[in-house]
Every structure is written in C-alpha cells, then in structure tokens.
Steps between C-alpha positions, in 0.01 A plus 500: 500500500663822382355850495648726238495873452592533134540781253262506206790545259740789545709581197869550575566871539128583485386810684226430750193710424313587821181557297510149358197310632650153450674380817876462487471194722224242500446223752448128456472221753468127553265385777563284806370436856609505866374231737311634799324253725162576647202339667175525304290422808471132421808411702688436174818695432511625141762671292419819316715731295627834625441785256779758458449812288816638340537849354817579296598839368802633311605830657806562283703323231850642542708303250530192282841333477522283189849370586402389852153381381335703774304812579477738793159593633306630796203267562222519762289199602250426770347176621163471673331205668242424768567335835203513738718376787682838490182711516511748788305776669518805271477757386858532364731257323763325706860470374692173551832359390440292189683198641273496809199392290433259213588659165532364145881547499520655155849528354624680188626219280706705252661742742867571448581779741194656659424688815165464673434852628193463723491332843392135517177594675139418429190696592200311640154649480249442782331243270825303458591627150880502470701718266875482440661773289846490348714692253787331313770722352786360297609261227295214357627227262330478163595310184493749212452428130717753317484362145311806376702755700453800497142432386436221750215473747552341838276346763631576849376291792503525876423146614340451843476146629375357833775277635327329793161415348413251229265583210232292680526723807490858374237678290676801345287780362684763300352850505 
C-alpha cells in the first residue's frame, strides 16, 4: 500500500503559472485495513478496519536534479482517524505525543535527506478524532526519464507507506 503525491506532468524548465487551474500535484492511493478488535454485544470479538484519512499537499518544488535522480520539495501531510477510547471531556482538543497513542506509522518511502519540521504530536478532539500534522522538507529520490530532454515531462512522487499495518488492517482514504 503506497500513497503517492505526484505531479501531473511538469515540463523541464517550465514556468509554473499560478493562474493555471490544473493541479501541479495529484494524489493516488491503494487501499488497505488496520485490525481493531471489538465486541458487537454478542460476546464475540470481531475485527474491523481502522479508517485513516490522508491529506497531501505540495508547498514548494525547489529543484529537480537529473544527475542525482531526485528533487527537493516542501510537502505537508496530515493524517486523521477516530479512536473512541481517547474521547475526553471538552471543549478543547488535547495534545499528546504521537508515540503515546496508536498511530498508522506512516513513513516516506522515497526520502533521501528530509527534515520533519513539526513536532510529533497529535491533537485529540473531545469526540476522539485524532489529527497528526507534519511537514517534510528536503530531497526525495525519483527515477527520471530524460530521453526527450529538454522537452521532457516528469512525474514526481512523494510515497507515503504505513510500515506497521498490513493492507488488511488499514483503510486509507486520500483527500
């Protein structure tokens, strides 16, 4: 299961037009599930999937290095999921260290040299809705096809992958 933030085809050396309505990056995903046990009232323990919503956004594309087969970018992503066991008396969200609660353990598969710039904290709403925000700044590996250089078009990907959940355990929804 890999989530990709990909360009829709940027021509080498192309100026980015801020009035262009087509997105520079588009998102694609493959689905999966996370096992959560629960009692349905019948005394039987069942497994159900845990749904995680992922939002990816390109903040800045700084450079493309054809020799190193990489690009530098500033990428924001957030993950959201529900955990009723963490619901609390409101009215405000509660901040917790990410490693103190269950989380989907999403890693950036094609990172070369990145810095995660936001704290590893999650906010929990009174209803138990959890949100983890992160910004990745740095270099990402990317095979480039340069046969048509300088008239080539490239697809750049930021690949997010959950490392501690199988496809049967995690239901990923890409916003």
